VMD Tcl script that draws the C-alpha trace (Angstrom):
set ca {
  {0.09 -0.06 -0.12}
  {1.21 3.48 -0.87}
  {0.17 7.22 -0.39}
  {0.82 10.57 -1.52}
  {1.16 13.13 1.33}
  {1.76 16.97 1.15}
  {4.07 18.49 3.98}
  {6.58 21.38 3.85}
  {5.17 22.63 0.39}
  {6.11 19.30 -1.18}
  {4.49 15.97 -2.01}
  {6.02 12.69 -1.33}
  {5.10 9.11 -2.14}
  {5.38 7.02 0.71}
  {5.17 3.38 1.52}
  {4.61 1.36 4.85}
  {8.09 0.99 6.58}
  {9.85 3.45 4.19}
  {12.09 6.23 5.30}
  {11.91 9.67 3.75}
  {13.50 13.06 4.40}
  {10.94 15.96 4.80}
  {11.26 19.69 5.72}
  {12.14 20.19 9.45}
  {9.46 19.18 11.83}
  {9.07 20.41 15.52}
  {9.16 16.85 17.11}
  {11.78 14.93 19.16}
  {13.41 11.82 17.70}
  {11.39 8.78 18.65}
  {8.23 10.88 18.46}
  {5.03 9.87 16.48}
  {4.08 12.51 13.86}
  {0.78 12.34 11.85}
  {0.36 13.90 8.17}
  {-3.30 14.59 7.71}
  {-2.96 15.99 4.35}
  {-3.29 12.63 2.26}
  {-3.87 13.28 -1.44}
  {-4.01 9.58 -2.75}
  {-4.04 6.18 -1.25}
  {-3.46 3.16 -3.61}
  {-3.01 -0.54 -3.48}
  {-2.55 -2.25 -6.95}
  {-5.51 -1.38 -9.03}
  {-7.55 -0.03 -6.10}
  {-6.74 3.82 -5.97}
  {-8.64 6.28 -3.87}
  {-7.80 9.96 -5.06}
  {-8.98 12.94 -2.94}
  {-10.40 16.32 -4.09}
  {-7.98 17.73 -3.09}
  {-7.43 15.67 0.19}
  {-9.07 12.34 1.40}
  {-11.48 12.66 4.12}
  {-10.15 10.94 7.21}
  {-6.77 9.77 5.38}
  {-3.77 9.58 7.46}
  {-0.32 8.68 7.71}
  {1.54 7.99 10.89}
  {5.33 8.11 11.21}
  {8.08 8.06 13.62}
  {10.74 10.50 13.70}
  {14.30 8.92 13.20}
  {16.57 11.94 13.46}
  {17.17 15.74 12.41}
  {20.06 16.84 10.22}
  {21.37 19.15 7.61}
  {21.32 18.49 3.66}
  {24.05 19.02 1.41}
  {25.61 22.42 1.02}
  {24.43 24.36 -1.98}
  {26.43 27.23 -3.38}
  {24.58 30.37 -4.59}
  {26.61 32.70 -6.79}
  {25.25 35.96 -8.26}
  {27.66 37.53 -10.84}
  {27.42 40.41 -13.36}
  {30.36 40.79 -15.69}
  {32.14 43.93 -16.17}
  {30.23 45.35 -13.09}
  {32.43 44.40 -10.25}
  {29.54 42.56 -8.84}
  {29.94 39.13 -7.13}
  {27.99 37.53 -4.19}
  {28.65 34.23 -2.89}
  {26.69 32.50 -0.22}
  {26.08 28.93 0.92}
  {22.98 27.12 2.38}
  {22.25 23.86 4.10}
  {18.65 22.82 4.36}
  {17.25 21.35 7.61}
  {15.18 18.12 7.23}
  {13.74 15.55 9.46}
  {13.94 11.99 8.66}
  {10.83 10.02 9.28}
  {9.91 6.21 9.00}
  {6.25 5.57 8.11}
  {4.58 3.16 10.34}
  {0.79 3.29 9.13}
  {-1.24 4.35 6.25}
  {-5.09 4.49 6.41}
  {-7.41 5.80 3.79}
  {-10.30 6.91 6.32}
}
mol new
graphics top color blue
foreach p $ca { graphics top sphere $p radius 0.5 }
foreach p [lrange $ca 0 end-1] q [lrange $ca 1 end] { graphics top cylinder $p $q radius 0.2 }
display resetview
């Protein structure tokens, strides 16, 4: 069984016992989080699609850890104008393990 959830402005396809990295959540490692914005739940040919979300659909997950993503360099440059700006960014993430999917 799989589901499509929306969190942090992005959509993720999740399966039971799957691990994924989402935008940083305010939860301690080991805590259980619930994703209520379930867009789709499917198993084989049986697929339930929400308009835009499924009523009563939810995905439960356990927080594994928090961390920082890979470093991304930002460079702004204009030739012949003595203009150069360089910055770096590391996005914070939360790694979660999906424990349960319900269609509602």
